[in-house]
C-alpha positions as CSV (number, residue, x, y, z in Angstrom):
1,X,-2.1,-46.6,19.3
2,X,-1.8,-46.1,15.6
3,X,-3.4,-43.1,13.9
4,X,-4.5,-43.2,10.3
5,X,-3.2,-40.5,7.9
6,X,-5.5,-37.7,7.1
7,X,-5.7,-38.7,3.5
8,X,-7.9,-41.7,4.5
9,X,-9.8,-40.1,7.4
10,X,-13.2,-40.5,5.8
11,X,-15.1,-39.9,9.0
12,X,-13.7,-36.5,9.9
13,X,-16.3,-33.8,10.9
14,X,-17.2,-31.2,8.4
15,X,-18.8,-27.8,9.1
16,X,-22.0,-27.0,7.3
17,X,-23.8,-23.8,6.4
18,X,-27.3,-22.9,7.7
19,X,-30.0,-23.8,5.2
20,X,-30.9,-20.1,4.6
21,X,-27.4,-19.0,3.9
22,X,-27.0,-16.7,0.8
23,X,-24.4,-14.5,-0.8
24,X,-24.7,-11.2,-2.7
25,X,-22.2,-9.3,-4.8
26,X,-22.7,-5.7,-3.9
27,X,-21.8,-2.5,-5.8
28,X,-21.8,0.8,-3.8
29,X,-21.5,4.1,-5.6
30,X,-20.3,7.4,-4.1
31,X,-22.9,9.1,-1.9
32,X,-21.6,12.6,-2.6
33,X,-21.4,12.8,-6.4
34,X,-20.7,11.1,-9.7
35,X,-17.6,12.8,-11.1
36,X,-14.5,13.8,-9.1
37,X,-11.3,15.7,-9.9
38,X,-7.7,15.4,-8.9
39,X,-6.3,17.7,-6.2
40,X,-8.3,17.2,-3.0
41,X,-11.8,16.0,-3.9
42,X,-13.3,13.7,-1.3
43,X,-15.2,10.5,-2.4
44,X,-17.5,8.8,0.1
45,X,-18.8,5.3,0.0
46,X,-21.4,4.2,2.6
47,X,-21.6,0.4,3.1
48,X,-24.9,-1.4,3.8
49,X,-25.6,-2.1,7.5
50,X,-26.4,-5.8,7.2
51,X,-24.9,-9.2,6.6
52,X,-21.2,-10.2,6.7
53,X,-18.6,-8.7,4.3
54,X,-15.9,-10.9,2.8
55,X,-12.8,-8.9,3.5
56,X,-10.6,-9.9,0.6
57,X,-13.4,-9.0,-1.9
58,X,-13.2,-5.3,-1.3
59,X,-12.3,-3.6,-4.6
60,X,-12.7,0.0,-6.0
61,X,-13.4,0.2,-9.7
62,X,-13.8,3.2,-12.1
63,X,-12.5,5.2,-15.0
64,X,-9.8,7.8,-15.1
65,X,-9.8,10.5,-17.8
66,X,-6.5,12.3,-18.2
67,X,-6.5,15.6,-20.3
68,X,-3.1,16.1,-22.0
69,X,-0.8,18.9,-20.9
70,X,-0.9,22.2,-22.8
71,X,1.9,21.0,-25.1
72,X,0.0,17.9,-26.0
73,X,3.0,15.6,-25.4
74,X,2.9,12.3,-23.5
75,X,2.3,12.6,-19.8
76,X,4.0,9.9,-17.7
77,X,2.2,8.4,-14.7
78,X,4.3,6.9,-11.9
79,X,3.5,4.0,-9.5
80,X,0.5,1.8,-9.7
81,X,-1.9,3.9,-11.9
82,X,-5.0,2.4,-10.2
83,X,-3.8,3.6,-6.8
84,X,-1.4,6.6,-7.5
85,X,-4.4,9.0,-7.6
86,X,-5.3,8.3,-3.9
87,X,-3.7,10.6,-1.4
88,X,-5.6,9.5,1.7
89,X,-7.8,6.5,2.6
90,X,-10.0,6.7,5.7
91,X,-12.3,4.3,7.4
92,X,-15.1,5.8,9.4
93,X,-17.5,3.7,11.6
94,X,-20.4,5.1,13.5
95,X,-19.0,8.6,12.8
96,X,-15.6,7.8,14.4
97,X,-12.4,7.7,12.4
98,X,-10.8,4.4,13.0
99,X,-8.1,4.5,10.3
100,X,-6.4,7.1,8.1
101,X,-3.7,6.1,5.7
102,X,-1.7,9.0,4.2
103,X,0.3,8.8,1.0
104,X,-1.8,5.8,-0.1
105,X,-0.5,5.8,-3.7
106,X,3.1,5.8,-2.5
107,X,2.3,3.0,-0.1
108,X,0.7,0.9,-2.8
109,X,3.7,1.4,-5.1
110,X,6.0,0.0,-2.4
111,X,3.7,-3.0,-1.8
112,X,3.4,-3.7,-5.5
113,X,7.2,-3.6,-5.9
114,X,8.0,-5.8,-2.9
115,X,5.1,-8.2,-2.9
116,X,4.0,-8.7,-6.5
117,X,6.2,-10.7,-8.9
118,X,6.6,-10.0,-12.6
119,X,4.0,-12.6,-13.6
120,X,1.4,-11.2,-11.2
121,X,1.9,-7.7,-12.4
122,X,1.7,-8.8,-16.0
123,X,-1.6,-10.7,-15.3
124,X,-3.1,-7.8,-13.3
125,X,-1.9,-5.2,-15.8
126,X,-5.4,-4.2,-16.9
127,X,-6.9,-4.1,-13.4
128,X,-4.0,-2.1,-12.0
129,X,-4.1,0.4,-14.9
130,X,-0.8,-0.4,-16.5
131,X,-2.6,-0.8,-19.8
132,X,-6.1,-0.2,-21.1
133,X,-7.8,2.7,-22.8
134,X,-7.7,4.1,-26.3
135,X,-4.2,5.5,-27.0
136,X,-0.6,5.6,-26.0
137,X,0.4,2.6,-23.9
138,X,-3.3,1.6,-23.8
139,X,-3.1,-1.3,-26.2
140,X,0.7,-1.7,-26.5
141,X,2.7,-4.7,-25.4
142,X,4.1,-4.7,-21.9
143,X,7.8,-4.9,-21.2
144,X,8.4,-7.4,-18.5
145,X,11.4,-5.4,-17.4
146,X,9.4,-2.3,-16.9
147,X,6.1,-3.2,-15.2
148,X,5.3,0.1,-13.5
149,X,3.6,3.4,-14.5
150,X,2.1,4.2,-17.9
151,X,1.9,6.8,-20.6
152,X,-1.4,8.6,-21.3
153,X,-1.2,10.8,-24.5
154,X,1.3,11.5,-27.2
155,X,-0.6,12.8,-30.2
156,X,0.5,16.4,-29.8
157,X,-3.1,17.6,-29.2
158,X,-3.6,19.4,-25.9
159,X,-7.3,18.7,-26.1
160,X,-6.9,15.0,-26.0
161,X,-8.5,13.2,-23.1
162,X,-7.2,9.7,-22.5
163,X,-9.6,7.5,-20.4
164,X,-8.7,4.1,-19.0
165,X,-10.4,1.9,-16.4
166,X,-9.1,0.2,-13.3
167,X,-10.1,-2.3,-10.6
168,X,-8.0,-2.0,-7.5
169,X,-8.1,-4.4,-4.5
170,X,-8.5,-1.8,-1.7
171,X,-6.3,-2.5,1.3
172,X,-7.5,-1.2,4.7
173,X,-8.3,-2.4,8.2
174,X,-11.6,-4.0,7.2
175,X,-10.3,-5.7,4.1
176,X,-7.4,-7.2,6.1
177,X,-9.6,-8.8,8.7
178,X,-9.0,-12.5,9.4
179,X,-12.7,-13.0,9.9
180,X,-15.9,-11.9,8.1
181,X,-16.8,-8.3,8.9
182,X,-20.3,-8.2,10.6
183,X,-21.6,-5.0,9.1
184,X,-25.0,-5.7,10.6
185,X,-23.6,-5.4,14.1
186,X,-21.7,-2.2,13.6
187,X,-22.5,1.5,13.3
188,X,-22.6,3.0,9.8
189,X,-19.4,2.2,7.8
190,X,-18.0,4.8,5.4
191,X,-14.9,4.4,3.2
192,X,-13.6,7.9,2.3
193,X,-10.9,8.7,-0.3
194,X,-9.1,12.0,-1.0
195,X,-7.7,12.5,-4.4
196,X,-4.0,13.5,-4.8
197,X,-2.7,16.5,-6.7
198,X,-1.7,15.9,-10.3
199,X,1.9,16.7,-9.8
200,X,2.2,14.1,-7.0
201,X,2.0,11.2,-9.5
202,X,2.5,12.6,-13.0
203,X,5.7,13.5,-14.8
204,X,5.7,15.8,-17.8
205,X,6.8,14.3,-21.1
206,X,9.0,16.4,-23.4
207,X,8.6,19.6,-21.3
208,X,7.7,20.5,-17.7
209,X,4.0,20.6,-18.5
210,X,1.8,18.1,-16.6
211,X,-1.8,17.1,-17.5
212,X,-4.4,19.9,-17.3
213,X,-6.9,17.8,-15.5
214,X,-7.8,14.3,-14.3
215,X,-11.4,13.3,-13.8
216,X,-12.7,10.1,-12.1
217,X,-16.0,8.7,-13.1
218,X,-18.1,5.5,-12.8
219,X,-16.5,4.9,-9.4
220,X,-17.9,1.9,-7.4
221,X,-16.9,-0.1,-4.4
222,X,-17.5,-3.8,-5.0
223,X,-17.5,-6.6,-2.4
224,X,-19.3,-9.8,-1.4
225,X,-21.8,-10.0,1.4
226,X,-22.8,-13.3,3.1
227,X,-26.1,-13.7,5.1
228,X,-26.4,-16.7,7.4
229,X,-30.1,-16.2,8.2
230,X,-32.0,-14.3,10.9
231,X,-30.7,-16.3,13.8
232,X,-27.0,-15.7,13.1
233,X,-26.8,-12.3,14.9
234,X,-27.8,-13.9,18.1
235,X,-25.2,-16.6,17.7
236,X,-22.5,-14.0,17.1
237,X,-23.7,-12.0,20.1
238,X,-23.3,-15.0,22.3
239,X,-19.6,-15.0,21.4
240,X,-19.0,-11.6,23.1
241,X,-16.7,-11.4,26.1
242,X,-17.6,-10.0,29.5
243,X,-17.5,-6.4,28.2
244,X,-19.9,-7.3,25.4
245,X,-17.2,-7.1,22.7
246,X,-16.4,-9.5,19.8
247,X,-12.9,-9.3,18.5
248,X,-11.6,-9.4,15.0
249,X,-7.9,-9.8,14.0
250,X,-6.6,-7.4,11.4
251,X,-3.5,-5.6,10.3
252,X,-2.8,-2.2,8.8
253,X,-0.1,0.1,7.4
254,X,1.1,3.3,9.1
255,X,2.9,5.9,6.8
256,X,5.0,8.6,8.4
257,X,7.0,11.3,6.4
258,X,9.7,13.7,7.7
259,X,12.0,16.1,5.9
260,X,15.7,15.1,5.9
261,X,19.1,16.1,4.6
262,X,22.4,14.3,4.8
263,X,26.1,15.2,4.5
264,X,28.9,12.9,3.7
265,X,30.2,10.7,6.6
266,X,27.3,11.8,8.8
267,X,25.4,9.7,11.3
268,X,21.9,10.8,12.3
269,X,18.8,9.3,13.9
270,X,15.6,10.0,12.0
271,X,12.8,10.1,14.6
272,X,9.4,9.0,13.5
273,X,6.5,9.6,15.9
274,X,5.0,6.2,15.3
275,X,3.8,4.4,18.4
276,X,2.3,0.9,18.0
277,X,1.8,-2.1,20.3
278,X,2.6,-4.8,17.8
279,X,4.9,-3.9,14.9
280,X,5.3,-6.7,12.3
281,X,7.8,-5.1,10.0
282,X,9.4,-1.7,9.1
283,X,10.4,-0.4,5.7
284,X,12.3,2.8,5.0
285,X,12.3,4.9,1.8
286,X,14.3,8.0,1.1
287,X,12.9,10.0,-1.8
288,X,13.2,13.4,-3.4
289,X,15.0,15.4,-6.1
290,X,18.2,14.0,-4.8
291,X,21.5,13.3,-6.3
292,X,23.0,14.3,-9.7
293,X,21.1,11.6,-11.6
294,X,17.7,12.9,-10.6
295,X,16.9,15.3,-13.4
296,X,14.5,17.9,-12.0
297,X,13.7,19.5,-15.3
298,X,11.0,17.0,-16.2
299,X,9.1,17.3,-12.8
300,X,9.3,13.7,-11.7
301,X,7.1,12.9,-8.7
302,X,9.7,12.3,-6.0
303,X,7.6,10.0,-3.8
304,X,7.8,7.2,-6.3
305,X,11.6,6.9,-6.4
306,X,13.3,5.1,-3.5
307,X,16.9,6.3,-3.5
308,X,19.9,4.8,-1.8
309,X,20.2,7.8,0.5
310,X,22.9,6.2,2.7
311,X,25.3,6.1,-0.3
312,X,27.4,3.2,-1.5
313,X,29.3,2.9,1.7
314,X,26.6,3.9,4.2
315,X,24.3,1.9,6.4
316,X,20.7,1.8,7.9
317,X,19.4,0.4,11.2
318,X,16.1,0.6,12.9
319,X,15.5,1.1,16.7
320,X,12.2,0.1,18.4
321,X,12.0,0.8,22.1
322,X,15.8,1.0,22.1
323,X,16.2,-2.4,20.6
324,X,18.1,-2.5,17.3
325,X,16.7,-4.2,14.2
326,X,18.7,-6.0,12.8
327,X,21.4,-6.3,15.5
328,X,24.0,-5.0,13.2
329,X,23.5,-2.2,10.6
330,X,22.4,-3.0,7.1
331,X,25.5,-1.9,5.1
332,X,25.1,-0.8,1.5
333,X,28.3,-2.6,0.6
334,X,26.3,-5.8,1.0
335,X,23.3,-5.4,-1.3
336,X,22.3,-9.0,-1.0
337,X,21.8,-8.7,2.7
338,X,19.6,-5.6,2.3
339,X,17.4,-7.4,-0.2
340,X,17.2,-10.5,2.0
341,X,16.0,-8.4,4.9
342,X,13.5,-6.6,2.7
343,X,12.1,-9.9,1.5
344,X,11.7,-11.1,5.1
345,X,10.1,-7.8,6.1
346,X,7.3,-8.7,3.7
347,X,6.5,-12.0,5.2
348,X,8.7,-14.2,3.1
349,X,10.9,-15.2,6.0
350,X,13.6,-17.7,5.2
351,X,11.7,-19.0,2.2
352,X,13.4,-17.8,-1.0
353,X,11.1,-20.0,-3.1
354,X,8.1,-17.9,-2.3
355,X,9.7,-14.6,-2.9
356,X,7.4,-12.4,-5.0
357,X,9.2,-9.0,-5.3
358,X,9.4,-7.5,-8.8
359,X,12.4,-5.2,-8.2
360,X,15.0,-5.5,-10.9
361,X,18.8,-5.1,-10.3
362,X,18.6,-1.8,-12.2
363,X,15.8,-0.5,-9.9
364,X,17.5,-1.7,-6.7
365,X,21.2,-1.1,-7.3
366,X,22.0,1.1,-10.4
367,X,19.2,3.7,-10.6
368,X,19.1,4.8,-6.9
369,X,22.9,5.6,-6.7
370,X,23.7,9.1,-5.4
371,X,26.3,11.5,-6.6
372,X,26.7,9.9,-10.0
373,X,24.9,10.1,-13.3
374,X,24.6,6.3,-13.5
375,X,21.1,4.9,-14.1
376,X,18.1,6.5,-15.7
377,X,15.2,7.4,-13.5
378,X,12.3,6.0,-15.5
379,X,8.6,6.0,-14.7
380,X,8.4,2.5,-16.0
381,X,11.4,1.3,-13.9
382,X,11.4,3.5,-10.8
383,X,14.3,3.4,-8.3
384,X,13.2,0.9,-5.7
385,X,15.9,0.8,-3.0
386,X,13.6,0.1,-0.1
387,X,15.3,-1.0,3.2
388,X,13.2,-3.2,5.5
389,X,13.4,-5.4,8.5
390,X,11.1,-8.0,10.1
391,X,10.2,-7.2,13.7
392,X,7.9,-10.1,14.6
393,X,8.5,-12.2,17.7
394,X,7.0,-15.1,15.8
395,X,6.3,-14.9,12.1
396,X,2.7,-16.0,12.1
397,X,-0.9,-14.7,11.8
398,X,-2.2,-17.5,14.1
399,X,-1.7,-15.4,17.3
400,X,-3.3,-12.1,18.3
401,X,-0.2,-9.9,18.6
402,X,3.0,-11.2,17.0
403,X,5.0,-8.0,16.6
404,X,7.3,-6.0,18.9
405,X,5.9,-3.1,20.9
406,X,7.3,0.4,20.6
407,X,6.4,0.9,24.3
408,X,4.9,4.3,23.6
409,X,8.2,5.6,22.3
410,X,9.0,6.9,18.7
411,X,10.8,4.7,16.2
412,X,14.3,5.7,15.2
413,X,16.0,5.0,11.9
414,X,19.8,5.5,12.2
415,X,21.2,6.6,8.8
416,X,25.0,6.5,8.3
417,X,25.6,8.3,5.1
418,X,28.7,8.1,2.9
419,X,27.6,10.6,0.2
420,X,26.2,14.1,0.6
421,X,22.8,14.7,-0.8
422,X,22.3,17.3,-3.5
423,X,19.1,18.5,-1.9
424,X,16.8,17.9,1.0
425,X,14.6,14.9,0.6
426,X,11.7,13.1,2.3
427,X,12.2,10.1,4.6
428,X,9.2,7.8,4.7
429,X,8.7,5.0,7.3
430,X,6.1,2.3,6.5
431,X,5.1,0.2,9.5
432,X,2.8,-2.8,9.2
433,X,1.1,-3.5,12.5
434,X,-1.4,-5.9,14.2
435,X,-4.8,-4.4,15.0
436,X,-7.5,-5.8,17.2
437,X,-11.0,-4.5,16.2
438,X,-13.5,-4.7,19.1
439,X,-17.2,-4.4,18.3
440,X,-19.4,-3.8,21.3
441,X,-22.7,-5.7,20.7
442,X,-25.0,-3.7,22.9
443,X,-23.9,-0.3,21.7
444,X,-22.7,-1.2,18.2
445,X,-19.6,0.9,18.8
446,X,-16.3,-0.1,17.2
447,X,-12.8,0.6,18.6
448,X,-9.4,-0.3,17.3
449,X,-6.5,-1.3,19.5
450,X,-3.1,-0.8,17.8
């Protein structure tokens, strides 16, 4: 029996929307104030309890006003300016905390370096805060080799306040759902943001003075809502399983930091208390005032520099439930293999043509070297020597749980160092994991299985 190609299948069935379907672009402003400061302020957004949210539309927008340091010189902002000011992102549903992502600005910097290409960064420069405002790099041309961070003020006046705007796609469990999020069937949803300390993401310019203050205003959470009419809630409720739950597929990021120090020719297992049932990929970052080429006199924020902490002849290997990933250590003597594994860890498995990383050779090889003065550590080209590995059983989002389980045990990173560190540093493990969101229809209680 012959089958016609899909290009001429003119009678294929097509889904249709209910007649009373409508969409609404929603703006939610903070429920606990209008202006917020750096250094621990909490910002709360309460989402409406009706309709279905389009996950990919979730965006936080606002203005950031940076008051110059006491010396009036240029203050240098590291990472993705639209995200670096966020220390913690929390999702609260029905009064229960279902997600808490620490070091959010550091996480966003890693994602931007490994998943956005140069063209995407250039096109999103205004939204991500790389440009915009009134002075400094606000209106200047972008350097395609240095698409990271920004300057804020350089007029020598300590009273200068440099404002710029941003519009950041906000990554969280809800915005990563594969299905529309039924806000009308859940308890009250709150997105809560805690601001980071100024020194966590600002480097002083000519001296060790950082900005005197950072104020956030005109903040708003923007997203799309879709309503399918009054009868849709009943239709969705009919999809519940025997326990009364409907299930949504999502994924999230877990960030874990531990203090570390290394000596030459030393092998050590870094133990991260991260326990997940479906780990899709792991990425390791070693950062700190580390090595002779990290000049501490200008107060550079250590979290935004990924150093090659294993040294030029060292290696890195991950262990999940005693299983090594990859089977043999990633050796620093083979930089291409490390970059290839990192690319695969971000979902670009075996497809070099879809690679979207924006890490330059200087950022990956030269700048992160330890024990030498080679390579400048610039806010606009931060060291980006991330080491990652793909841990999926099958690289697809078409199944519920595609990653490997840690089987309730910690994750180990085995670091074989070839160069002694100049100081203690922070080891960070980023883990992307599958999450199943269960919403109980009768009780409107949400739970997350990770």
